[in-house]
N, C-alpha and C positions, 0 to 999 in steps of 0.2 A: 415562768413565762419565757418562751423561746424568742430571742431577738432575731430579726431578719438579717440576711446577708448585707442588705443596703445600709443597715445601721452599723454593722461590724466593720465594714470596709474602711470608713474614715479613721476608725480607731487603729486598725492595723496599719494604715498608711502613716499615721502619726508615730506609731512605734517604730516602723521601718525607717522613717526619716530621722528619728532620734538615734537609732543604731548607726545610720550612715554618718551622722555628725560625730558620734563617739569614735567610730572607726577612723574617721578623717583626723580627729584630734590626736588619737593614739598614733596614727601614721606620721603626723607632723612631729610628735615628740620623738619617735624612733628616728626620724630623719635628722632632727636636730642633734640628737645624741650621736648618731653615726657621723655627722659632719664634724663634730668636736673631736671624736676619736680619731678621725682621719687626719685632722689638722695636727694633732699632737702625737701621732703614731711615731714610734722609733724605727719603723720599717722603711725601706727604701722608697716606697711609693705610698701616697701620691707624691708628685714632684713639688718642689718649693712653690712654683708658680700656681699650681692647683690649690695648694694649702692656703697661700696668700689670698687668692681670690675668694675661697670659701670662708676664710676668717672675716673678710670685710663684707660678706653678705649676711653674716649672722645678725639677728635682731638682738635688742637689749635683753629680751627674755631668754633667748638662747644662750647669750653670754653669761647671764646670771645662773642658768641651769648648769652650765659647764664650768663655773668659776673655780670649783675645787680642782678640776683637771688642769685648767690653765695655770693656776698658781703652782701646782705640782710640777708642771712642765717648765715653768720659770725657775723654780727652786732647784730642780734636779740638775739643770745645766748638762743635759745629755743630748748630743747632736745626733739626729736620726741618720740612719745609714745612707751613704751616698750624698749627703747634704753638706754644703760648705758651712763652716762655722759662722760666717758672716750672714748667711741666709737664715740659719737657726736664730741668731741674735735679732734679725729683723722680725721674725715671728714673735719672739719674746717681747720685743719693743712694742710692736703693734698690738699684741694681746693686752699688755699693760695699759697702753694708751686708751684703747677702746673701753676697757673696764672702768677706768677712771672717768672717762668722758660720760659714761652712762651711770655714774655713781654706784658702781658695784664693788663692794668690799675695799673701799679706799683705805681704811685704817689698816687692814691686814696687809695690803700692798705696801703701805708706808713702812710697816714693821719689817717686811721682807727686805726692802732696799736698805733700811738702817742696819740690818744684820750683814748685808753684803759688803758695804763700803769699807769696813775695817778688816775684812777677811783677806789677808795677804795671799791665800791660796786660791782665791776666786779668780776667774778669768778677767783680764785687764779691761776688756771691752765692757763686760758685764758690770764691773765696778764703776766705770765711767758713766754708763747708762744709769746706774743707780743714783749717782750724784745728780745727773741731769734731772731725774724725776722728782727730786726734792723740790724743784722749781714749781711744780704744779700739784704737789700734795700738801706742802706746808702752808698754803694759803686757803685751805678748805675749812668749812665750818662743820663738816660731818665727821670730824676726827676728834678723839678725846684730847684733853689738855695734856695728859701724860705722854701720849704718843707724839704729839706735836713738839713737846719739850725735848723728847729724845731725838727727834728729827733735827731740831735747831742746834742741839749740842753737836750732833754729827756733822752738820753743815759747817759750824764754826771750826771744828777740828780739821775738816778737809780743807777749808779755806786757808788755814794757817800752816798747812803742809804736813799734817800728821800722817797722811797716807800717800804712798808713792803714785805719781802720775795722774792725779785727779785734782790737783790744786787749782789749775787754770779753770777747769770746768766748774769747780766750787765757787770761784770768784765771779764767774759769769752768773751763776744761779743767785749768789748773794746780791749782785747788782740788780737782778730782776726783782728780787723781793725787798730791796732797800726802801723804796718809798712806802710800801704798804706795811712793812714790819719793823722799820728802823726804830720807831719809838718804843716798841716792846722789847726789842733786842738790840742794844747799843752797838754790838759788833757789826750790825748791818747799816749803821749810819754812814753816809758818804765819806765823812772825815776818817772814821776808823777803817772802813773798807778800803779806801784809797791808800792809807798807810800800809795796811797788810799787803795790798797788791804791789806797792812799790818795793817793799822788803823782799817779796818773792822775785820781782823783776831784777833786782840787784844781786840776787844770790847766785853766784856762779856755779854752785853745787846743785842747784835745782834743775829739774828737767827743762830742756830748752823750750819746748812747746808751752810749758806752763809759764815760763818767763815772758814769752811773746804775748800770751794772753794777759798776763798780769800787768805788763806795761800799758797795754791798751786800757785796761780797767782803771789803772791809776790815773791815766790821762782823762778818762771820762769822768772820774770823781774829782778832777782838778786837784789832785794831791800835791801838796807842797813838795817840790823836789823832782816831780815827774818830768817837768819840762827841762830842767837843767840836766837830768840824767839822760834824757833823749838827745839833747844837744851834744853831750859828751860822747855818745855812741856815734853820732854823725861826724864828729871831729877825729875819730880814730883813723890813723894812717892805714892800718891794715885790718880788714874785717874778714874773719874766716868765712869760707863759703857756707859752712854749716850754720853760721850765725846770721845769715842774710835775712831770715825772717824777723829776727830781733831788730835788725837795722830798719826793715820796712815798718815794723811796729813803731819805732822811734820817729820815723817820718810822719806816720799817721798822727802821733801825739802832737807834733809840731803843727800839723794841719788843723787840728782841733783847738789847740791852746796857744800856738805861736803868735808872734807879732811880725810886723813888716821887717824888723831887724833880722828875722830868721830867713828871709828870702835869699840873702847872700849865701848862707850855709846850704840851703836847699838847692840853689842854682848849680852848685858844684856837682850835683848828682843827676842833673837832667839828662846827661849823655852817658849814663852808666851802661856798661855792656849787658847788665841784667835788666831785662824788660820789666820785671816786677818792680824794681827800684825806680826805673824811669816813670812807670805808670803811677806809682805811689807819690813820687815827687811832683809830678804834674798836678795831681789831685790836691796835694797839700798846698802848693803855690796858689792854685785857684781859690781854695778856701780862705787863705790868709788875705788875698787881694780883695775877695768879696766882703770880708769882715772889716777891712780897713779902707 
């Protein structure tokens, strides 16, 4: 039996519609793949700004599809032509953050940063970023116990100064994880963390920026000795210009933990020629007066 054209037309229309949908889906996949390739390209174009915008427009599905490429981009640490290293690191940082945010390959990303932290030949900024990222991968439930254990071991080592120039960052991460993870990992308890921080702050051989951060962490943990050490810094007759940030950190500790007796010590620095010291002193005095 020969079917009429009126019967065939709706069937052809449905087939045509299906083809259009398939073609659109294929086109979207090609577009997503193309966007990822442009973001991670080692060529001089697109510009960093164009890549950055494209990265933040990707959907979770597109990020998942391009996960292998993004992880390779992070691991390779090759800066594209004509791009500043700081901009490359920004792309790496944002790629990592977006993948973790959308629960994409979190365990693999944790393993990557755990391998970066002890690597003395790795870029200094990349190693610091890797330590930072322990702060929001070690508290996840979608990562195996073995990988988490390796991450906590690495954090403890970084926190205690095993790796150059990341100790301060590690102490901040440890403080962030302290309340949630301190019971399972004693080195993260406030008492132990504060003591580790104070040791770093008092270590004249440690990197200055790490000492600055460490003193603040010791103060926030109310570590025994942090207040007295901070007072001793303010009592010094001569403070090297290079150590002014440690001086400011000591003022901040007094503001958080000091008593009314410390006002006399702080008042001596209200008219410091360094505007940062004047500002920190004013803030600390206000906090002590408010608390007493």
